[in-house]
C-alpha positions as CSV (number, residue, x, y, z in Angstrom):
1,X,0.0,0.0,0.0
2,X,1.2,3.5,-0.8
3,X,0.6,6.2,1.8
4,X,0.9,9.8,0.8
5,X,1.8,12.5,3.3
6,X,-0.4,15.2,1.6
7,X,-4.0,15.3,0.5
8,X,-4.6,13.7,-2.8
9,X,-7.8,14.4,-4.8
10,X,-9.5,11.9,-7.0
11,X,-12.6,12.9,-8.9
12,X,-15.4,11.0,-10.5
13,X,-18.0,12.7,-12.6
14,X,-21.5,11.2,-13.2
15,X,-24.9,12.5,-14.1
16,X,-27.4,12.8,-11.2
17,X,-31.1,11.7,-11.8
18,X,-31.9,15.1,-13.3
19,X,-29.1,14.8,-15.8
20,X,-26.8,17.4,-14.2
21,X,-23.1,16.6,-13.8
22,X,-22.0,15.7,-10.2
23,X,-18.3,15.5,-9.2
24,X,-17.2,13.7,-6.1
25,X,-13.8,14.4,-4.5
26,X,-12.0,12.0,-2.1
27,X,-9.0,12.6,0.2
28,X,-6.0,10.3,0.7
29,X,-7.7,8.4,3.5
30,X,-10.4,7.3,1.1
31,X,-8.1,6.1,-1.7
32,X,-5.1,4.5,0.1
33,X,-6.2,1.0,-1.0
34,X,-6.8,2.2,-4.6
35,X,-3.1,3.2,-4.8
36,X,-2.1,-0.5,-4.9
37,X,-2.2,-1.0,-8.7
38,X,-2.2,-4.5,-10.1
39,X,-2.8,-6.3,-13.4
40,X,-6.5,-6.5,-14.3
41,X,-7.4,-3.2,-12.6
42,X,-9.7,-1.2,-14.9
43,X,-11.5,2.1,-15.1
44,X,-13.9,3.9,-17.5
45,X,-14.8,7.5,-18.2
46,X,-17.4,8.9,-20.7
47,X,-17.7,12.2,-22.6
48,X,-20.3,13.6,-25.1
49,X,-18.6,15.2,-28.1
50,X,-20.2,18.5,-28.9
51,X,-19.6,21.2,-31.6
52,X,-18.5,23.4,-28.7
53,X,-15.9,20.8,-27.5
54,X,-14.6,20.6,-31.2
55,X,-14.4,24.4,-31.3
56,X,-12.6,24.6,-28.0
57,X,-10.1,21.9,-29.0
58,X,-9.4,23.8,-32.2
59,X,-8.8,27.0,-30.2
60,X,-6.3,25.3,-28.0
61,X,-4.5,23.3,-30.7
62,X,-5.0,25.2,-33.9
63,X,-6.6,22.2,-35.6
64,X,-9.2,23.8,-37.8
65,X,-9.2,21.0,-40.4
66,X,-12.3,21.4,-42.7
67,X,-13.3,17.9,-41.7
68,X,-14.2,19.4,-38.3
69,X,-15.9,22.7,-39.4
70,X,-16.9,22.8,-43.1
71,X,-20.1,20.8,-43.5
72,X,-20.0,20.9,-47.3
73,X,-16.4,19.7,-47.4
74,X,-17.0,16.9,-44.9
75,X,-20.2,15.8,-46.7
76,X,-18.2,15.3,-49.9
77,X,-15.7,12.9,-48.2
78,X,-16.1,9.2,-47.3
79,X,-17.2,10.3,-43.8
80,X,-20.2,12.2,-45.0
81,X,-20.4,14.6,-42.1
82,X,-18.3,16.6,-39.6
83,X,-15.8,14.7,-37.5
84,X,-14.3,15.4,-34.1
85,X,-10.5,15.8,-33.8
86,X,-8.8,12.5,-32.7
87,X,-7.3,14.5,-29.9
88,X,-10.6,14.6,-28.2
89,X,-10.7,10.8,-27.9
90,X,-7.1,10.7,-26.7
91,X,-7.8,13.5,-24.3
92,X,-10.4,11.4,-22.7
93,X,-7.7,8.8,-22.1
94,X,-5.4,11.5,-20.5
95,X,-8.2,12.4,-18.1
96,X,-8.9,8.7,-17.3
97,X,-5.2,8.1,-16.5
98,X,-4.7,11.3,-14.6
99,X,-7.9,11.2,-12.5
100,X,-9.1,7.5,-12.4
101,X,-6.4,4.9,-13.0
102,X,-3.6,5.1,-11.9
103,X,-4.8,8.5,-10.8
104,X,-3.3,11.8,-9.7
105,X,0.3,12.4,-10.8
106,X,0.0,9.9,-13.7
107,X,1.4,10.7,-17.2
108,X,1.9,8.8,-20.4
109,X,5.5,7.7,-21.1
110,X,4.8,6.2,-24.5
111,X,1.6,5.4,-26.4
112,X,0.4,3.6,-29.5
113,X,-3.1,4.3,-30.8
114,X,-5.1,3.3,-33.8
115,X,-8.4,4.8,-34.9
116,X,-10.5,2.1,-36.6
117,X,-13.7,4.3,-36.8
118,X,-14.3,8.1,-36.9
119,X,-15.7,10.1,-34.0
120,X,-18.6,12.3,-35.0
121,X,-20.0,15.4,-33.4
122,X,-22.8,14.2,-31.1
123,X,-21.1,10.8,-30.3
124,X,-20.9,9.8,-26.7
125,X,-17.5,8.2,-26.1
126,X,-16.6,5.8,-23.3
127,X,-12.9,5.1,-22.6
128,X,-11.8,2.0,-20.9
129,X,-8.4,1.2,-19.5
130,X,-7.0,-2.1,-18.1
131,X,-3.6,-2.5,-16.4
132,X,-1.6,-5.2,-18.2
133,X,1.4,-5.1,-15.9
134,X,2.6,-2.8,-13.1
135,X,5.8,-2.3,-11.1
136,X,5.1,-0.7,-7.8
137,X,8.8,-0.1,-7.2
138,X,9.0,2.1,-10.3
139,X,5.4,3.4,-10.2
140,X,4.9,2.5,-13.8
141,X,3.3,-0.1,-16.0
142,X,1.7,-1.1,-19.2
143,X,-2.0,-0.5,-19.9
144,X,-4.5,-1.3,-22.7
145,X,-7.0,1.2,-23.8
146,X,-10.2,1.3,-25.9
147,X,-12.7,4.1,-26.7
148,X,-16.1,3.1,-28.0
149,X,-19.0,5.2,-29.2
150,X,-22.6,5.0,-28.1
151,X,-23.2,2.2,-30.6
152,X,-20.4,0.0,-29.2
153,X,-18.1,0.7,-32.1
154,X,-14.4,0.9,-31.3
155,X,-13.1,4.4,-32.4
156,X,-9.7,4.1,-30.7
157,X,-7.6,1.2,-29.4
158,X,-4.1,0.9,-28.2
159,X,-1.6,0.5,-25.4
160,X,0.7,2.8,-23.4
161,X,3.3,2.9,-20.7
162,X,2.1,5.0,-17.8
163,X,4.1,6.5,-14.9
164,X,2.6,7.8,-11.6
165,X,4.6,10.4,-9.8
166,X,4.3,9.9,-6.1
167,X,4.9,12.9,-3.8
168,X,7.8,12.5,-1.5
169,X,7.4,14.4,1.8
170,X,11.2,14.9,2.2
171,X,11.4,16.4,-1.3
172,X,8.5,18.7,-0.5
173,X,10.1,20.0,2.8
174,X,11.0,23.6,2.5
175,X,13.4,25.4,4.9
């Protein structure tokens, strides 16, 4: 079990019965057992892709590809309608790793993704991660990922090496 000397926050967002988003936060005492990561551990996270999220992603990254914004252009392609940027699907994986499994302090060290199907504006994506292997002594391991749309079609699949930075109380000490 890993014990942290400072407060760690984990969040989990879900809709309440009225459809509003609710976020829960937990302190270290509530997640100590979850810090023991082992093969087979898994987590999921969902996101609805909206025109607004596509616009915001473009504003951050500069990805104004006409496949995302020009309905006439997109309609004339094999996709037939506007697509979301692939980074929205991978961003969902970043949130899953950073907030759910392994959790706070986690980053990707390497990643390999394939995109077998497109993501369309209006899709609801569900990302799923499973730990393949984990070395507690190094706080890193290998994970498998998939992202599916509301119809159960896989829109992203792959694997990655993930590292979890663990705060060290001695390193945090300030004179």
